[in-house]
Backbone as XML, in Angstrom:
<?xml version="1.0"?>
<chain id="A" units="angstrom">
  <residue number="1" name="UNK">
    <atom name="N" x="5.971" y="133.797" z="89.527"/>
    <atom name="CA" x="5.588" y="133.962" z="88.145"/>
    <atom name="C" x="4.122" y="133.546" z="87.938"/>
  </residue>
  <residue number="2" name="UNK">
    <atom name="N" x="3.701" y="132.471" z="88.591"/>
    <atom name="CA" x="2.324" y="132.007" z="88.460"/>
    <atom name="C" x="1.370" y="133.031" z="89.071"/>
  </residue>
  <residue number="3" name="UNK">
    <atom name="N" x="1.790" y="133.639" z="90.171"/>
    <atom name="CA" x="0.954" y="134.644" z="90.833"/>
    <atom name="C" x="0.732" y="135.837" z="89.893"/>
  </residue>
  <residue number="4" name="UNK">
    <atom name="N" x="1.774" y="136.245" z="89.197"/>
    <atom name="CA" x="1.632" y="137.364" z="88.255"/>
    <atom name="C" x="0.685" y="137.011" z="87.110"/>
  </residue>
  <residue number="5" name="UNK">
    <atom name="N" x="0.795" y="135.799" z="86.624"/>
    <atom name="CA" x="-0.110" y="135.351" z="85.569"/>
    <atom name="C" x="-1.554" y="135.324" z="86.032"/>
  </residue>
  <residue number="6" name="UNK">
    <atom name="N" x="-1.756" y="134.887" z="87.278"/>
    <atom name="CA" x="-3.103" y="134.869" z="87.845"/>
    <atom name="C" x="-3.679" y="136.278" z="87.891"/>
  </residue>
  <residue number="7" name="UNK">
    <atom name="N" x="-2.914" y="137.230" z="88.435"/>
    <atom name="CA" x="-3.428" y="138.601" z="88.558"/>
    <atom name="C" x="-3.578" y="139.268" z="87.194"/>
  </residue>
  <residue number="8" name="UNK">
    <atom name="N" x="-2.725" y="138.914" z="86.241"/>
    <atom name="CA" x="-2.891" y="139.433" z="84.884"/>
    <atom name="C" x="-4.210" y="138.941" z="84.294"/>
  </residue>
  <residue number="9" name="UNK">
    <atom name="N" x="-4.518" y="137.660" z="84.492"/>
    <atom name="CA" x="-5.770" y="137.095" z="83.992"/>
    <atom name="C" x="-6.970" y="137.722" z="84.692"/>
  </residue>
  <residue number="10" name="UNK">
    <atom name="N" x="-6.890" y="137.870" z="86.017"/>
    <atom name="CA" x="-7.994" y="138.489" z="86.763"/>
    <atom name="C" x="-8.215" y="139.926" z="86.271"/>
  </residue>
  <residue number="11" name="UNK">
    <atom name="N" x="-7.145" y="140.663" z="86.072"/>
    <atom name="CA" x="-7.262" y="142.041" z="85.578"/>
    <atom name="C" x="-7.866" y="142.106" z="84.193"/>
  </residue>
  <residue number="12" name="UNK">
    <atom name="N" x="-7.456" y="141.203" z="83.304"/>
    <atom name="CA" x="-7.996" y="141.196" z="81.946"/>
    <atom name="C" x="-9.486" y="140.868" z="81.947"/>
  </residue>
  <residue number="13" name="UNK">
    <atom name="N" x="-9.876" y="139.851" z="82.717"/>
    <atom name="CA" x="-11.288" y="139.469" z="82.779"/>
    <atom name="C" x="-12.119" y="140.600" z="83.376"/>
  </residue>
  <residue number="14" name="UNK">
    <atom name="N" x="-11.632" y="141.201" z="84.456"/>
    <atom name="CA" x="-12.345" y="142.307" z="85.084"/>
    <atom name="C" x="-12.478" y="143.491" z="84.123"/>
  </residue>
  <residue number="15" name="UNK">
    <atom name="N" x="-11.423" y="143.781" z="83.396"/>
    <atom name="CA" x="-11.464" y="144.876" z="82.428"/>
    <atom name="C" x="-12.464" y="144.628" z="81.316"/>
  </residue>
  <residue number="16" name="UNK">
    <atom name="N" x="-12.514" y="143.412" z="80.807"/>
    <atom name="CA" x="-13.451" y="143.083" z="79.735"/>
    <atom name="C" x="-14.891" y="143.169" z="80.230"/>
  </residue>
  <residue number="17" name="UNK">
    <atom name="N" x="-15.148" y="142.625" z="81.407"/>
    <atom name="CA" x="-16.511" y="142.678" z="81.958"/>
    <atom name="C" x="-16.919" y="144.125" z="82.216"/>
  </residue>
  <residue number="18" name="UNK">
    <atom name="N" x="-16.018" y="144.905" z="82.807"/>
    <atom name="CA" x="-16.317" y="146.313" z="83.061"/>
    <atom name="C" x="-16.552" y="147.091" z="81.785"/>
  </residue>
  <residue number="19" name="UNK">
    <atom name="N" x="-15.734" y="146.841" z="80.763"/>
    <atom name="CA" x="-15.889" y="147.521" z="79.484"/>
    <atom name="C" x="-17.250" y="147.206" z="78.863"/>
  </residue>
  <residue number="20" name="UNK">
    <atom name="N" x="-17.650" y="145.956" z="78.899"/>
    <atom name="CA" x="-18.943" y="145.579" z="78.324"/>
    <atom name="C" x="-20.108" y="146.226" z="79.070"/>
  </residue>
  <residue number="21" name="UNK">
    <atom name="N" x="-20.007" y="146.304" z="80.391"/>
    <atom name="CA" x="-21.081" y="146.932" z="81.171"/>
    <atom name="C" x="-21.163" y="148.425" z="80.893"/>
  </residue>
  <residue number="22" name="UNK">
    <atom name="N" x="-20.018" y="149.085" z="80.798"/>
    <atom name="CA" x="-20.014" y="150.522" z="80.505"/>
    <atom name="C" x="-20.571" y="150.786" z="79.107"/>
  </residue>
  <residue number="23" name="UNK">
    <atom name="N" x="-20.210" y="149.955" z="78.148"/>
    <atom name="CA" x="-20.744" y="150.121" z="76.788"/>
    <atom name="C" x="-22.257" y="149.924" z="76.758"/>
  </residue>
  <residue number="24" name="UNK">
    <atom name="N" x="-22.737" y="148.919" z="77.480"/>
    <atom name="CA" x="-24.186" y="148.677" z="77.518"/>
    <atom name="C" x="-24.904" y="149.853" z="78.172"/>
  </residue>
  <residue number="25" name="UNK">
    <atom name="N" x="-24.343" y="150.377" z="79.255"/>
    <atom name="CA" x="-24.957" y="151.537" z="79.910"/>
    <atom name="C" x="-24.935" y="152.747" z="78.977"/>
  </residue>
  <residue number="26" name="UNK">
    <atom name="N" x="-23.851" y="152.932" z="78.246"/>
    <atom name="CA" x="-23.769" y="154.037" z="77.290"/>
    <atom name="C" x="-24.802" y="153.922" z="76.186"/>
  </residue>
  <residue number="27" name="UNK">
    <atom name="N" x="-25.015" y="152.709" z="75.703"/>
    <atom name="CA" x="-26.045" y="152.515" z="74.670"/>
    <atom name="C" x="-27.433" y="152.821" z="75.212"/>
  </residue>
  <residue number="28" name="UNK">
    <atom name="N" x="-27.700" y="152.402" z="76.455"/>
    <atom name="CA" x="-29.009" y="152.695" z="77.051"/>
    <atom name="C" x="-29.207" y="154.200" z="77.224"/>
  </residue>
  <residue number="29" name="UNK">
    <atom name="N" x="-28.175" y="154.878" z="77.682"/>
    <atom name="CA" x="-28.286" y="156.330" z="77.898"/>
    <atom name="C" x="-28.440" y="157.053" z="76.575"/>
  </residue>
  <residue number="30" name="UNK">
    <atom name="N" x="-27.643" y="156.680" z="75.569"/>
    <atom name="CA" x="-27.748" y="157.368" z="74.283"/>
    <atom name="C" x="-29.097" y="157.107" z="73.620"/>
  </residue>
  <residue number="31" name="UNK">
    <atom name="N" x="-29.663" y="155.923" z="73.838"/>
    <atom name="CA" x="-30.986" y="155.639" z="73.277"/>
    <atom name="C" x="-32.053" y="156.486" z="73.960"/>
  </residue>
  <residue number="32" name="UNK">
    <atom name="N" x="-31.880" y="156.756" z="75.243"/>
    <atom name="CA" x="-32.871" y="157.565" z="75.943"/>
    <atom name="C" x="-32.728" y="159.045" z="75.611"/>
  </residue>
  <residue number="33" name="UNK">
    <atom name="N" x="-31.584" y="159.466" z="75.104"/>
    <atom name="CA" x="-31.379" y="160.875" z="74.748"/>
    <atom name="C" x="-31.832" y="161.201" z="73.330"/>
  </residue>
  <residue number="34" name="UNK">
    <atom name="N" x="-31.831" y="160.221" z="72.446"/>
    <atom name="CA" x="-32.211" y="160.496" z="71.062"/>
    <atom name="C" x="-33.727" y="160.678" z="70.973"/>
  </residue>
  <residue number="35" name="UNK">
    <atom name="N" x="-34.203" y="161.641" z="70.157"/>
    <atom name="CA" x="-35.632" y="161.922" z="70.086"/>
    <atom name="C" x="-36.469" y="160.750" z="69.587"/>
  </residue>
  <residue number="36" name="UNK">
    <atom name="N" x="-35.906" y="159.939" z="68.699"/>
    <atom name="CA" x="-36.680" y="158.840" z="68.136"/>
    <atom name="C" x="-36.417" y="157.530" z="68.864"/>
  </residue>
  <residue number="37" name="UNK">
    <atom name="N" x="-35.645" y="157.580" z="69.928"/>
    <atom name="CA" x="-35.325" y="156.350" z="70.640"/>
    <atom name="C" x="-34.209" y="155.615" z="69.938"/>
  </residue>
  <residue number="38" name="UNK">
    <atom name="N" x="-34.257" y="154.312" z="69.981"/>
    <atom name="CA" x="-33.229" y="153.490" z="69.380"/>
    <atom name="C" x="-33.349" y="153.527" z="67.862"/>
  </residue>
  <residue number="39" name="UNK">
    <atom name="N" x="-32.221" y="153.696" z="67.195"/>
    <atom name="CA" x="-32.225" y="153.780" z="65.740"/>
    <atom name="C" x="-31.889" y="152.434" z="65.105"/>
  </residue>
  <residue number="40" name="UNK">
    <atom name="N" x="-31.788" y="151.377" z="65.883"/>
    <atom name="CA" x="-31.474" y="150.071" z="65.327"/>
    <atom name="C" x="-32.714" y="149.489" z="64.656"/>
  </residue>
  <residue number="41" name="UNK">
    <atom name="N" x="-32.543" y="148.874" z="63.482"/>
    <atom name="CA" x="-33.705" y="148.289" z="62.819"/>
    <atom name="C" x="-34.232" y="147.100" z="63.612"/>
  </residue>
  <residue number="42" name="UNK">
    <atom name="N" x="-35.539" y="146.991" z="63.674"/>
    <atom name="CA" x="-36.151" y="145.873" z="64.364"/>
    <atom name="C" x="-36.381" y="146.102" z="65.836"/>
  </residue>
  <residue number="43" name="UNK">
    <atom name="N" x="-35.917" y="147.225" z="66.366"/>
    <atom name="CA" x="-36.131" y="147.529" z="67.788"/>
    <atom name="C" x="-36.991" y="148.768" z="67.899"/>
  </residue>
  <residue number="44" name="UNK">
    <atom name="N" x="-38.060" y="148.700" z="68.605"/>
    <atom name="CA" x="-38.920" y="149.882" z="68.729"/>
    <atom name="C" x="-38.242" y="150.967" z="69.548"/>
  </residue>
  <residue number="45" name="UNK">
    <atom name="N" x="-38.457" y="152.221" z="69.161"/>
    <atom name="CA" x="-37.895" y="153.341" z="69.896"/>
    <atom name="C" x="-38.678" y="153.616" z="71.160"/>
  </residue>
  <residue number="46" name="UNK">
    <atom name="N" x="-37.974" y="154.079" z="72.169"/>
    <atom name="CA" x="-38.628" y="154.354" z="73.435"/>
    <atom name="C" x="-39.010" y="155.823" z="73.566"/>
  </residue>
  <residue number="47" name="UNK">
    <atom name="N" x="-38.509" y="156.660" z="72.664"/>
    <atom name="CA" x="-38.833" y="158.080" z="72.746"/>
    <atom name="C" x="-38.077" y="158.753" z="73.868"/>
  </residue>
  <residue number="48" name="UNK">
    <atom name="N" x="-38.418" y="159.998" z="74.139"/>
    <atom name="CA" x="-37.763" y="160.748" z="75.200"/>
    <atom name="C" x="-38.422" y="160.425" z="76.532"/>
  </residue>
  <residue number="49" name="UNK">
    <atom name="N" x="-37.723" y="159.740" z="77.365"/>
    <atom name="CA" x="-38.226" y="159.415" z="78.688"/>
    <atom name="C" x="-37.368" y="160.158" z="79.703"/>
  </residue>
  <residue number="50" name="UNK">
    <atom name="N" x="-37.979" y="161.039" z="80.464"/>
    <atom name="CA" x="-37.177" y="161.767" z="81.447"/>
    <atom name="C" x="-36.748" y="160.842" z="82.581"/>
  </residue>
  <residue number="51" name="UNK">
    <atom name="N" x="-35.514" y="160.419" z="82.543"/>
    <atom name="CA" x="-34.985" y="159.547" z="83.577"/>
    <atom name="C" x="-33.808" y="160.230" z="84.245"/>
  </residue>
  <residue number="52" name="UNK">
    <atom name="N" x="-33.435" y="159.693" z="85.354"/>
    <atom name="CA" x="-32.302" y="160.266" z="86.080"/>
    <atom name="C" x="-31.020" y="160.103" z="85.275"/>
  </residue>
  <residue number="53" name="UNK">
    <atom name="N" x="-30.844" y="158.970" z="84.604"/>
    <atom name="CA" x="-29.622" y="158.740" z="83.835"/>
    <atom name="C" x="-29.544" y="159.683" z="82.640"/>
  </residue>
  <residue number="54" name="UNK">
    <atom name="N" x="-30.690" y="160.013" z="82.038"/>
    <atom name="CA" x="-30.673" y="160.951" z="80.910"/>
    <atom name="C" x="-30.262" y="162.338" z="81.385"/>
  </residue>
  <residue number="55" name="UNK">
    <atom name="N" x="-30.780" y="162.757" z="82.538"/>
    <atom name="CA" x="-30.390" y="164.053" z="83.086"/>
    <atom name="C" x="-28.914" y="164.083" z="83.446"/>
  </residue>
  <residue number="56" name="UNK">
    <atom name="N" x="-28.425" y="162.980" z="83.998"/>
    <atom name="CA" x="-27.014" y="162.885" z="84.341"/>
    <atom name="C" x="-26.155" y="162.927" z="83.082"/>
  </residue>
  <residue number="57" name="UNK">
    <atom name="N" x="-26.593" y="162.260" z="82.034"/>
    <atom name="CA" x="-25.850" y="162.271" z="80.776"/>
    <atom name="C" x="-25.815" y="163.682" z="80.193"/>
  </residue>
  <residue number="58" name="UNK">
    <atom name="N" x="-26.957" y="164.388" z="80.220"/>
    <atom name="CA" x="-26.991" y="165.759" z="79.714"/>
    <atom name="C" x="-26.030" y="166.664" z="80.489"/>
  </residue>
  <residue number="59" name="UNK">
    <atom name="N" x="-26.033" y="166.532" z="81.807"/>
    <atom name="CA" x="-25.143" y="167.347" z="82.634"/>
    <atom name="C" x="-23.683" y="166.999" z="82.369"/>
  </residue>
  <residue number="60" name="UNK">
    <atom name="N" x="-23.412" y="165.730" z="82.136"/>
    <atom name="CA" x="-22.046" y="165.321" z="81.816"/>
    <atom name="C" x="-21.602" y="165.921" z="80.493"/>
  </residue>
  <residue number="61" name="UNK">
    <atom name="N" x="-22.489" y="165.927" z="79.508"/>
    <atom name="CA" x="-22.166" y="166.515" z="78.206"/>
    <atom name="C" x="-21.915" y="168.014" z="78.359"/>
  </residue>
  <residue number="62" name="UNK">
    <atom name="N" x="-22.749" y="168.697" z="79.124"/>
    <atom name="CA" x="-22.549" y="170.137" z="79.353"/>
    <atom name="C" x="-21.224" y="170.397" z="80.065"/>
  </residue>
  <residue number="63" name="UNK">
    <atom name="N" x="-20.924" y="169.585" z="81.067"/>
    <atom name="CA" x="-19.664" y="169.752" z="81.787"/>
    <atom name="C" x="-18.483" y="169.542" z="80.850"/>
  </residue>
  <residue number="64" name="UNK">
    <atom name="N" x="-18.562" y="168.532" z="79.992"/>
    <atom name="CA" x="-17.479" y="168.263" z="79.043"/>
    <atom name="C" x="-17.290" y="169.445" z="78.107"/>
  </residue>
  <residue number="65" name="UNK">
    <atom name="N" x="-18.387" y="170.027" z="77.629"/>
    <atom name="CA" x="-18.273" y="171.215" z="76.759"/>
    <atom name="C" x="-17.603" y="172.363" z="77.497"/>
  </residue>
  <residue number="66" name="UNK">
    <atom name="N" x="-17.988" y="172.576" z="78.759"/>
    <atom name="CA" x="-17.383" y="173.650" z="79.539"/>
    <atom name="C" x="-15.882" y="173.429" z="79.726"/>
  </residue>
  <residue number="67" name="UNK">
    <atom name="N" x="-15.501" y="172.188" z="79.997"/>
    <atom name="CA" x="-14.087" y="171.883" z="80.181"/>
    <atom name="C" x="-13.322" y="172.119" z="78.885"/>
  </residue>
  <residue number="68" name="UNK">
    <atom name="N" x="-13.888" y="171.682" z="77.768"/>
    <atom name="CA" x="-13.211" y="171.894" z="76.484"/>
    <atom name="C" x="-13.079" y="173.374" z="76.167"/>
  </residue>
  <residue number="69" name="UNK">
    <atom name="N" x="-14.129" y="174.147" z="76.454"/>
    <atom name="CA" x="-14.066" y="175.584" z="76.222"/>
    <atom name="C" x="-12.997" y="176.218" z="77.106"/>
  </residue>
  <residue number="70" name="UNK">
    <atom name="N" x="-12.935" y="175.805" z="78.359"/>
    <atom name="CA" x="-11.911" y="176.319" z="79.261"/>
    <atom name="C" x="-10.511" y="175.952" z="78.813"/>
  </residue>
  <residue number="71" name="UNK">
    <atom name="N" x="-10.335" y="174.735" z="78.319"/>
    <atom name="CA" x="-9.031" y="174.316" z="77.820"/>
    <atom name="C" x="-8.630" y="175.138" z="76.604"/>
  </residue>
  <residue number="72" name="UNK">
    <atom name="N" x="-9.593" y="175.424" z="75.736"/>
    <atom name="CA" x="-9.306" y="176.233" z="74.552"/>
    <atom name="C" x="-8.911" y="177.651" z="74.960"/>
  </residue>
  <residue number="73" name="UNK">
    <atom name="N" x="-9.624" y="178.230" z="75.928"/>
    <atom name="CA" x="-9.261" y="179.564" z="76.410"/>
    <atom name="C" x="-7.866" y="179.557" z="77.044"/>
  </residue>
  <residue number="74" name="UNK">
    <atom name="N" x="-7.559" y="178.532" z="77.787"/>
    <atom name="CA" x="-6.237" y="178.417" z="78.399"/>
    <atom name="C" x="-5.163" y="178.301" z="77.324"/>
  </residue>
  <residue number="75" name="UNK">
    <atom name="N" x="-5.433" y="177.476" z="76.312"/>
    <atom name="CA" x="-4.455" y="177.298" z="75.237"/>
    <atom name="C" x="-4.225" y="178.609" z="74.492"/>
  </residue>
  <residue number="76" name="UNK">
    <atom name="N" x="-5.295" y="179.342" z="74.222"/>
    <atom name="CA" x="-5.150" y="180.618" z="73.528"/>
    <atom name="C" x="-4.400" y="181.626" z="74.383"/>
  </residue>
  <residue number="77" name="UNK">
    <atom name="N" x="-4.629" y="181.603" z="75.683"/>
    <atom name="CA" x="-3.917" y="182.512" z="76.571"/>
    <atom name="C" x="-2.446" y="182.179" z="76.704"/>
  </residue>
  <residue number="78" name="UNK">
    <atom name="N" x="-2.101" y="180.914" z="76.533"/>
    <atom name="CA" x="-0.709" y="180.486" z="76.656"/>
    <atom name="C" x="0.025" y="180.514" z="75.333"/>
  </residue>
  <residue number="79" name="UNK">
    <atom name="N" x="-0.625" y="180.902" z="74.244"/>
    <atom name="CA" x="0.027" y="180.840" z="72.936"/>
    <atom name="C" x="1.057" y="181.944" z="72.749"/>
  </residue>
  <residue number="80" name="UNK">
    <atom name="N" x="1.004" y="183.022" z="73.534"/>
    <atom name="CA" x="1.992" y="184.082" z="73.432"/>
    <atom name="C" x="3.329" y="183.559" z="73.953"/>
  </residue>
  <residue number="81" name="UNK">
    <atom name="N" x="4.430" y="183.979" z="73.315"/>
    <atom name="CA" x="5.733" y="183.505" z="73.792"/>
    <atom name="C" x="5.999" y="184.003" z="75.214"/>
  </residue>
  <residue number="82" name="UNK">
    <atom name="N" x="6.578" y="183.147" z="75.988"/>
    <atom name="CA" x="6.859" y="183.467" z="77.376"/>
    <atom name="C" x="8.204" y="184.185" z="77.456"/>
  </residue>
  <residue number="83" name="UNK">
    <atom name="N" x="8.246" y="185.288" z="78.193"/>
    <atom name="CA" x="9.506" y="186.011" z="78.365"/>
    <atom name="C" x="10.411" y="185.227" z="79.294"/>
  </residue>
  <residue number="84" name="UNK">
    <atom name="N" x="11.715" y="185.305" z="79.079"/>
    <atom name="CA" x="12.622" y="184.631" z="80.006"/>
    <atom name="C" x="12.571" y="185.308" z="81.373"/>
  </residue>
  <residue number="85" name="UNK">
    <atom name="N" x="12.656" y="184.526" z="82.413"/>
    <atom name="CA" x="12.596" y="185.075" z="83.764"/>
    <atom name="C" x="13.971" y="185.341" z="84.342"/>
  </residue>
  <residue number="86" name="UNK">
    <atom name="N" x="14.993" y="184.761" z="83.753"/>
    <atom name="CA" x="16.350" y="184.978" z="84.239"/>
    <atom name="C" x="16.963" y="186.179" z="83.529"/>
  </residue>
  <residue number="87" name="UNK">
    <atom name="N" x="17.881" y="186.874" z="84.184"/>
    <atom name="CA" x="18.547" y="187.991" z="83.519"/>
    <atom name="C" x="19.435" y="187.459" z="82.401"/>
  </residue>
  <residue number="88" name="UNK">
    <atom name="N" x="19.732" y="188.305" z="81.405"/>
    <atom name="CA" x="20.584" y="187.839" z="80.300"/>
    <atom name="C" x="21.977" y="187.470" z="80.804"/>
  </residue>
  <residue number="89" name="UNK">
    <atom name="N" x="22.524" y="186.457" z="80.181"/>
    <atom name="CA" x="23.852" y="185.969" z="80.558"/>
    <atom name="C" x="24.886" y="186.770" z="79.785"/>
  </residue>
  <residue number="90" name="UNK">
    <atom name="N" x="25.823" y="187.432" z="80.474"/>
    <atom name="CA" x="26.812" y="188.294" z="79.823"/>
    <atom name="C" x="28.136" y="187.601" z="79.580"/>
  </residue>
  <residue number="91" name="UNK">
    <atom name="N" x="28.204" y="186.306" z="79.735"/>
    <atom name="CA" x="29.476" y="185.609" z="79.514"/>
    <atom name="C" x="29.682" y="185.381" z="78.030"/>
  </residue>
  <residue number="92" name="UNK">
    <atom name="N" x="30.915" y="185.249" z="77.637"/>
    <atom name="CA" x="31.271" y="185.035" z="76.221"/>
    <atom name="C" x="31.570" y="183.556" z="75.987"/>
  </residue>
  <residue number="93" name="UNK">
    <atom name="N" x="30.566" y="182.746" z="76.012"/>
    <atom name="CA" x="30.778" y="181.338" z="75.708"/>
    <atom name="C" x="29.664" y="180.863" z="74.779"/>
  </residue>
  <residue number="94" name="UNK">
    <atom name="N" x="29.994" y="179.799" z="74.059"/>
    <atom name="CA" x="29.029" y="179.210" z="73.138"/>
    <atom name="C" x="28.086" y="178.324" z="73.925"/>
  </residue>
  <residue number="95" name="UNK">
    <atom name="N" x="26.773" y="178.479" z="73.688"/>
    <atom name="CA" x="25.783" y="177.709" z="74.439"/>
    <atom name="C" x="25.802" y="176.238" z="74.026"/>
  </residue>
  <residue number="96" name="UNK">
    <atom name="N" x="26.316" y="175.966" z="72.822"/>
    <atom name="CA" x="26.370" y="174.578" z="72.367"/>
    <atom name="C" x="27.687" y="173.933" z="72.760"/>
  </residue>
  <residue number="97" name="UNK">
    <atom name="N" x="27.683" y="172.653" z="73.099"/>
    <atom name="CA" x="28.943" y="171.965" z="73.395"/>
    <atom name="C" x="29.773" y="171.824" z="72.123"/>
  </residue>
  <residue number="98" name="UNK">
    <atom name="N" x="31.033" y="171.452" z="72.284"/>
    <atom name="CA" x="31.944" y="171.361" z="71.145"/>
    <atom name="C" x="31.553" y="170.271" z="70.158"/>
  </residue>
  <residue number="99" name="UNK">
    <atom name="N" x="30.872" y="169.224" z="70.614"/>
    <atom name="CA" x="30.527" y="168.138" z="69.704"/>
    <atom name="C" x="29.347" y="168.476" z="68.814"/>
  </residue>
  <residue number="100" name="UNK">
    <atom name="N" x="28.718" y="169.656" z="68.974"/>
    <atom name="CA" x="27.688" y="170.120" z="68.078"/>
    <atom name="C" x="26.290" y="169.702" z="68.454"/>
  </residue>
  <residue number="101" name="UNK">
    <atom name="N" x="26.101" y="169.098" z="69.568"/>
    <atom name="CA" x="24.763" y="168.676" z="69.970"/>
    <atom name="C" x="24.018" y="169.772" z="70.641"/>
  </residue>
</chain>
């Protein structure tokens, strides 16, 4: 039981630290993508600086748009009712059980 508590604590701490680092990296990337730099009051904007992370962020955004567009096309293609693949059943029985479920 103590071992599980230890690993639960280690996982929680690792998750919090990782979450904070990812958020900080996201803020840095979004600040480098905005034309005026950082929009926070009291912090000077850095402007558009062509960096590797900004290019990677742009490509990630484009990829995400492509995936969403593909998912939408797939959803629209699947919206038609699907025909049954089995032959019709010619037996004379009720498909529902006697208890009505």
